[in-house]
Each structure stands twice: as C-alpha cells, then as structure tokens.
C-alpha positions as CSV (number, residue, x, y, z in Angstrom):
1,X,-5.9,0.8,-25.6
2,X,-6.5,-0.8,-22.2
3,X,-10.4,-1.6,-21.4
4,X,-11.6,0.6,-18.4
5,X,-12.4,-2.5,-16.6
6,X,-8.6,-3.5,-16.5
7,X,-7.4,-0.4,-14.9
8,X,-6.7,-0.3,-11.1
9,X,-9.3,1.5,-9.1
10,X,-6.9,3.5,-7.2
11,X,-5.4,4.7,-10.6
12,X,-8.6,5.6,-11.9
13,X,-9.5,7.6,-8.8
14,X,-6.0,9.4,-8.9
15,X,-6.5,10.4,-12.3
16,X,-10.0,11.6,-11.8
17,X,-8.7,13.5,-8.8
18,X,-5.8,15.1,-11.0
19,X,-8.4,16.3,-13.6
20,X,-10.7,17.8,-11.2
21,X,-7.7,19.5,-9.3
22,X,-6.4,20.6,-12.6
23,X,-9.3,22.4,-13.8
24,X,-10.3,23.9,-10.4
25,X,-6.6,25.3,-10.8
26,X,-7.7,26.5,-14.1
27,X,-4.7,24.9,-15.9
28,X,-4.8,23.3,-19.4
29,X,-3.5,19.9,-19.8
30,X,-0.7,21.5,-21.9
31,X,0.4,23.8,-19.3
32,X,0.5,21.3,-16.5
33,X,2.4,18.9,-19.0
34,X,5.2,21.7,-19.4
35,X,5.4,22.5,-15.9
36,X,6.0,18.4,-14.8
37,X,8.3,17.5,-18.2
38,X,5.8,15.6,-19.8
39,X,3.6,15.6,-22.7
40,X,-0.1,16.6,-22.8
41,X,-0.9,13.1,-24.3
42,X,0.8,11.7,-20.8
43,X,-1.6,13.8,-18.9
44,X,-4.7,12.6,-20.7
45,X,-3.1,9.1,-19.9
46,X,-2.5,10.1,-16.1
47,X,-6.2,11.3,-16.0
48,X,-8.1,8.4,-17.5
49,X,-5.9,6.0,-15.2
50,X,-3.9,4.5,-18.1
51,X,-0.6,5.4,-16.8
52,X,0.3,5.6,-13.3
53,X,1.9,8.5,-11.9
54,X,5.2,7.9,-10.2
55,X,6.0,9.2,-6.9
56,X,8.1,12.1,-8.5
57,X,5.5,12.9,-10.8
58,X,2.9,13.0,-8.0
59,X,5.1,15.4,-6.3
60,X,5.6,17.5,-9.4
61,X,2.0,17.7,-10.1
62,X,1.0,18.7,-6.7
63,X,3.7,21.3,-6.4
64,X,2.7,22.6,-9.7
65,X,-1.0,23.0,-9.0
66,X,-0.1,24.1,-5.3
67,X,-1.9,21.3,-3.6
68,X,-1.0,18.6,-1.1
69,X,-0.2,15.1,-2.3
70,X,-3.0,13.8,-0.3
71,X,-5.6,15.6,-2.2
72,X,-4.8,13.5,-5.3
73,X,-6.0,10.4,-2.9
74,X,-9.4,12.0,-1.9
75,X,-12.2,9.4,-2.0
76,X,-9.8,6.6,-1.5
77,X,-9.9,4.4,1.7
78,X,-7.0,4.6,4.1
79,X,-4.8,1.7,3.8
80,X,-5.3,-0.9,6.2
81,X,-2.8,-1.9,8.9
82,X,-1.9,-5.7,9.5
83,X,-3.5,-6.8,13.0
84,X,-2.0,-9.2,15.1
85,X,-3.9,-12.4,16.2
86,X,-5.1,-12.7,19.7
87,X,-2.2,-14.9,20.5
88,X,0.5,-12.6,18.9
89,X,-1.2,-9.8,20.9
90,X,-1.1,-11.7,24.1
91,X,2.8,-12.6,23.6
92,X,3.4,-9.0,23.1
93,X,1.6,-7.6,26.0
94,X,4.0,-7.9,28.5
95,X,8.1,-7.5,29.0
96,X,9.1,-11.2,28.9
97,X,6.8,-11.7,25.7
98,X,8.4,-8.9,24.0
99,X,11.9,-10.1,25.0
100,X,10.9,-13.6,23.4
101,X,9.4,-12.1,20.0
102,X,12.5,-10.0,19.5
103,X,14.7,-12.9,20.2
104,X,12.9,-15.0,17.9
105,X,13.1,-12.5,15.1
106,X,17.0,-12.6,15.4
107,X,17.1,-16.0,14.9
108,X,18.7,-17.5,11.6
109,X,16.6,-19.8,9.5
110,X,18.1,-23.1,10.5
111,X,17.9,-21.9,14.3
112,X,14.0,-21.0,13.7
113,X,13.6,-24.9,12.6
114,X,15.4,-26.1,15.6
115,X,13.3,-23.9,17.8
116,X,10.1,-25.0,16.0
117,X,11.1,-28.8,16.8
118,X,11.6,-27.9,20.4
119,X,7.9,-26.3,20.6
120,X,6.6,-29.5,19.0
121,X,8.3,-31.6,21.8
122,X,6.8,-29.5,24.3
123,X,3.5,-29.7,22.8
124,X,3.3,-25.9,22.2
125,X,3.1,-26.1,18.4
126,X,-0.2,-26.1,16.4
127,X,0.2,-26.4,12.5
128,X,-1.0,-23.2,11.0
129,X,-2.9,-24.9,8.3
130,X,-5.2,-26.4,10.9
131,X,-6.7,-22.9,11.7
132,X,-7.8,-22.6,8.3
133,X,-11.5,-22.3,8.1
134,X,-13.1,-24.1,4.8
135,X,-15.2,-21.7,2.9
136,X,-19.0,-23.0,2.9
C-alpha cells in the first residue's frame, strides 16, 4: 500500500472531493462503481488518492453524480500561467516586435544557432546563465 505522504496532493484532494460529492448525492461506492463501470474497490482507491482518475472517469463520475467536473477540483489553487520576462514583454509590446518573434519562432534549429551568432557579433546576446542568481 502507498504511504499517504507519497500521494500527490492533487490526487488526494480530488479523492476527498469525490467522496464528499458522492455522499452528498446519496450514492454508495457500489452504486457509483456500477454507474461508471469500475469495482467499488476502485472507487475506494480513487477516494483515498491511491489511484488517479482518468479524464474519461472524471467525466463519468461528474455525469453520474450530476455535478460539474470543476466540483471535483474544489479547494485546489488554479493552475498558474507562465509570465513573460520584462524583455520578452517589451519585445511583444509592438507590431515590429511581434513580427520578429513570429519570424524567430519559425526558424529551424540550425538557423536559430546562426541567428544567435549574429546577436553575439552585434553584442546583443547575454548568456542566459549569467542571469541566474545564486541561492543565499
């Protein structure tokens, strides 16, 4: 059996929400298992976070219980979106910068290396590693 500390917190929370929503709907583990085509033992594992629910099972559970899939994610923080560095944001702030970015994105790997060499010659390249701050 998997130690609780080894269970991913998201899987644990989804399992807790599943148990809560199932009970609120008045469903037994056996009834839900039959409705979604798994064993009641599998429902137990989902509820304890021992097994992850696939996308299709998340959909089946939500449909059977008459809830939104989002309800199974209650209490979890929303996913974070990557943010652009100030330099990237500045580049993408105008039409010319966008055109440059789109052109660079279409370059083949060999051409990217050549473009990087041109930037180095022009003195416009800073090694990305030089921006890493040491942990203190």
